[in-house]
N, C-alpha and C positions, 0 to 999 in steps of 0.2 A: 504494500500500500504506500502511495506517496505521502509525503509529510502533509500536503494540503488535504488529501482525503482523510488522513488520520485526524487532523485538526477538525475537519467537518464533523466526523463521527463524535469526537470527544466533546465538541461544542454542543452537539445535540444531546448527547447522553449525560453530560454534566451540567450544562448551562441552562437547560430549559426550565427546570423547577426554580432555579435561582432567579429566573426572570419573572416568576410570580404566577403566570397563567399556564405555563407548560405547553408542550407540543402535542399532548394527547389527553384524552379523557380517561381517568383511572378506571371508571366503571363501565366504559363502553365495550361492546362486543364487536370485535374485528373479524373480517373474513380471513380465510386461509390463503396462502400462496397457491398459485395455479397448479393443477394436477388432478388426477382421478384415481379411483380405486379399480384395479384390474378385475376382469370378469371373474377370475377364480376366487376373488375375495369379496365378491359383491355383498351388499347389505351390511357392511361393517362400518364402524365409525372410523373415519380417516384421521390419522395423526401425522402431522408434518414435523419432521425432525431435521433441523439444520446442523450440518456437521462441518468440521474443519479438517477432517482427516482424509488424506489421499494416499496413494501408493500402498504399501503393505498394510498400514494401519487402516486405510480406507476400505480395503478388501475385508478386513476383519470386522469392521462396523457393518458392512453389507451382510456378512454371514450371520452376525448376531440378530440383525433386523429380520432376515429371512427365517431364522430359527423361531423368533417370536411370532411372526405372522403365521407360521405353520403349526404353532403350539396351541392355538385357540381359535375361536370362530367369531369373535365379537369386534376386534380391533385390527385395523390395518395401518401399520407404520410405514410411511414413505420417507426414506432418508434422502436429503438433498444436499449435496456437497456445495459449499459456498466459498471455499478458499481458506486462507489463513485465519488464525484467531482474530486478527484485526479486521480482516474482510468480513467475517461473520458478524462481528459487533457492529460494524458500519452498516451492514445490510439490515440487521435487526432494527437499528435506530431509524433507518430510512423507511423500513416497512411500517413502523409504528406511526411515523409522520403520515404515511399513505393510508392509515387506518386498516392495516393488514398485519397479521402476525403468524409466524410459525407457532406450533403448540409447544414444542421443546426446542432448545437450542444449546449448543456447546458455547460456554463462556469461559474465557481464560481467567487466570489468577488475577489479572489487572483490568478486566472488563466487567465482570459481574457486579462489582461494587457500584459502578455508575448507574446501572439499571436498577439496582436495589435502592439507591438514594432517590431515584426518580419514580419509585412506586410502579415500575414496569414488571416486576416479578411477582408471581403467585407464591404466597407463603405455603410451605409444604407440610407443616405439622398435621393438618387435618386429613392428610392422605396416608399417614403412616399406619402400619399394621404390625403385628408381631413379627412378620417376616420381612418387613420393610420399614426401617426406622433407625433411630440412633444406636440401638444396641447391636445392630447388624454390621455397622460400618466401623472401619478403623477410626478410633476416636480423634486423633490429631487431624486427620484429613477431613472428617465430617465436621469437626468443630469449627473449621475455618469459615464455613458458610452459615454459622449460627450467630445471629445478632439479637441480643436481648431475649434469648430463649426461643427464637423462631428461626427455622431453617429456610434458606432462600435458594439453595441449589443442593444437589447431591454430588459427591465425588464420582468421577468416572475414569478419565485418562489422566490420572495424577502422577506426578513425577518429582524427582529431585535430580540435580546433576550428579553424575558419577564420573570418576576419572578412568577413561579408557587409555590403555597403553599397548604399545607394539611389543609383544613378548619376544618376537624374533630379534628385533633391534636391541632390546634390553639384553638378550643373551649374547649377541655379538659385541655389545659394549661391556660385557662382564658385570652387569648390574643384577641385583636381586630380582627374582621373578615376583614382584609385588609393586603396588603403587607406592610412591614416596609418602612418608608419614607427615612431612612438613614441606612448605614451599621452599624453605632454605635447603632442604635435602634435594629437592628436584633441581634447584639451581646448581648445586654442587655436582650433579650428575651430567650437566650440560656438556662439559668438555669431552667426556667419554662418549656421549651420544654423537657428538660432532665428528668423531672418528669413523662413524658408520656412514657408508656411502649409500645414497638413494637417488636413483635417476642421474647419477654422475655428479652429485654434489653432496655436501655434508648435511646430515640429518639435523633439522632444527628440533628444539625441545618441545615447544608448544605454540599453538596459534590462538589468537584472541579474536572473538567475533566482532565484525564490523557493525552489524545490526543486532539489536536486542541482547547484546552481551551484558547489559546491566542486570539481567536476571542472575547469571552466574556470578557477576561481580558483587551482587548483594551478599552472597555467602562469603566471598573473599573479604569483604569489608568486616563482617563479623569475625572472621578468622584472624584478622589483624587487630581486633579489639575495638572496632568502630561500629557505626550505624549510619544509615541514610537519614533517619529521623528518630526522635522520641515523640510518639504521637505524630502530630503534624509539625512539630518544631524541628526544623532542619538541622542536621549535624554532619552532613556529608563533607563539610570543609574542615572537620576537626581531625585529631591525630590519627585514629585508627583507619579511617577511610583514606586519608592522605598517604598513610604508610602502605596500604594495599595498592593504591595507584602508583606510588613510587617504586614498589617492587616490580610491577609490570613494566613501567617505563624503563627501568634498568635492564630488564630481560630483553627488551626490544633494542634499546639504543646504546647500552653499555656492553652487554654480554653478547648481543647478536644471536641470542638463542630463540627469540620469539618474533612474531610479526602479526599484523592485522590481516584477517582472512574473511572473504565473503562467505565462505562455508568451511569452518574449521573441521567439521566431520568429514566432508569430502576430501580435504587435504590429508586428514589422518588416514582415511581408507586408502588413499593413493600412495601412502608411505612417505609423505613429505614432512610430517612431524611425528615425534615419538609419543606424545600424550595429548589428550584433549579433554576438557571438561564439558560434557554434553548431557542432555537429558537421558534418563534411563529409558524413556519412550522410544529412543532411537537404537536400542540395543540390537534388535533383530536386523534392522536395516544396515547398521554399521558393520555388524559381524558378517552379514551376507556379502557386502561389497568389498571388504578387506581381503587381500590376497596373502595375509599373514595371520598368525595366531593372535587373537585379541584378548588381552587381559582387562579386568575391571577391578577397581578398588574404591575405597572411600576417597572423597575429596580431601586433599591434605589440610591439616591445621597449620597454625603458626603460633600465636599466643592463646588461641582458643579454638574450639570446634564450633561448627555451625554451618548448615546448608539451608538454602531456600527451597521450600516446596513450590511447585508450579504445575503447569498443565491445565487441563480443562475439566470443569464440572458441567452438569446439565441443569439448566433452569427451565421452569415452566412460565410461559408468558401469562400475565394477569388478564389481558384483554381477549380471552377466548371463552367460548361457551362452557357452561357447566359440564355438558356432555363430553366435550373435547378434553376438559381437564381430567375427568374421571378416566377416560380412555388413556390419556397420556400417563396417568399415574400407574396404570397396569403395566405399561412398558418399563417404567422406572423400577417397579417391583420385580419385574423379570430380570433386569440387569443386576439387581441386588442378590439374586440367587448365587450361592457360593460357586456352583459349577460354571456359571456364566462369567463371573468375575475372574475365576482362575483361568478359564480358557482365554479371556482377553489378555491376561498377563502373559500367558505362554505364547500368544501370537504376536505380541508387540514389545514386551519388556516393561510396560507401564506397571506401576505398583498395584498389587491386589488390594482394592479398597474395601473389600468385604472381609471381615475377620475370619470367617470359616473357610474362605477360599484358600488360606495358607495350608489347610489340612487336605486339600484336594490331591488325590493320588497322582494325577498327571502333572500337576505343578511341582509336587514334592520330588517326583522322578526327574523332571527337567532340571531342577536346582541341583539335585545330586549328580546328574550327568554333565551339566553345564553350570558350574558355580557362579558364573557372572550374573545369572538371573537372580541370585540371592543377595547380591551386594546391596542394591538399593533398599531391599526389605530390612536388612540388618542396619543399614546406615540411617534409617528413618528415625532412630533414637536421637540423632544429632540435628534433625530437621526442625524448623520452626517457620511460622508465618512471617511473611515479609514485612518490612517496616511500612507504616501506614502511608507515608508520603508517596511511595511507589504504587500502593494499592488504590488509594483514593484520589491522588492528585492528577488532574487533567494534564496529559502529555508529560508527566514526570519521567516516565521511562525513556521517552525520546530525548529529553534534556540530559539525562544521565549518560546514555550511550553516545550522544553527540559529544559530550565532554571527553569520554574515553577515546573517541576517535582522534581528538586533538592530541591526546597523550601518545597514542600509538603512531599517528602519522607525522606529527609536527615536533615531537620531543618536548611538548609543552610541560611545564612544571605542574604536577598535580595540585599543589597548594593553591596556585593561581586559578587553574581550571575549575577546581571544585568550589573556589570562592565565587566565581561567576555563576556556576551551576546553582549554588546555594541561594543566591539572590533571586534567580528565576523560580526555584522551587518554593521559596517563601511567598512569592506572589501567587503561585499555583495553590499552595496550602491555604492561603487566606480566602481564595475563591470558594473553597468547599468547606471551610471551617465551621460555618454555622450549621450546615446540614450534618456534617460529621459529628459535631457535638450533640446535636438534637437526636440523631437516629442511631448512632453507634455507641457513644459513651454512656 
């Protein structure tokens, strides 16, 4: 998504209620996106599900939906791929302006909050049953969608970063077959990794993401003892965050071990870098593309441990009919069955969001045979919800990763860069502070 389109979405999703009258009627009933129920599923209630998953993960979504449609005779779910997380959010906002709404939609870790603040999401507590409710889900992941006792989404494709490493390159470099325990340890391994040739040149240690790298960097900031914010009070220009930025600056411009990449996971799979911090949701894809043995481990610590949760949950739109809401809830309950949650994990690498899924025989066998699949599950103990300025601040993530680009590309000093970023984030925080204090605190 272009920055202009991203701003258009965020302006709609965050600014409308602030304007007073809003861009939608909270209690109005909106039509569905275009489509129809196939003949073999005739006379069922149609549920439109907007997805952001393509490729391997998209095929897995399609299979889950097909399994649901064949498992009962009352509801037909139609999955409609809409692009990236940002694309989906922009299209949902535009659809609401047009008085149209999908019934269910994937919303990312930094988009669902804006729809919640603007009363666009249906509260879910009234749809919970013994088999579909708080007790079913992993508490940390489920709890991130709970505000003042009410649930606004359910976890689905949830993730954390994990550290992928090239086991073959590590062996050639004489390094241990494990992820580094600290960022300092990784830095000390750089000279040995540089002795390994890949494509006729020295292997680099790590690549940093050009776009959306602020998600991984959220955890890096915690690992160096900092934070993006305390509440909406911005702290990205303080010691810990600056130290994290300085470590990365030195890796790029002093050590020559790192660089900024459009797709770090692609560069890793192509053997250009030794390690990469990427979503556990890319595990199957990355492993499949790499022509070497892939290892996975915890994201390194430094002065502290801590990783950011991310990925997508599923929200129900408020502006749909009661019949559509009840039908949509049956699909959410289907996804919450342990065997379905476990299957989704085995097909993608995303975390099992249902507690009992971890006891599924197929998932347990997969982890035993391929331990990489168990890394993110074990590492979840170090995970926590992101700092509020990134979650609730309009365009906060763009401002942060734009600042990181300056460090990577221009050798800019993190203290100065984050000082400028902090001033922009303070304005962003003030825009949403009243709603945040009213609806979240």
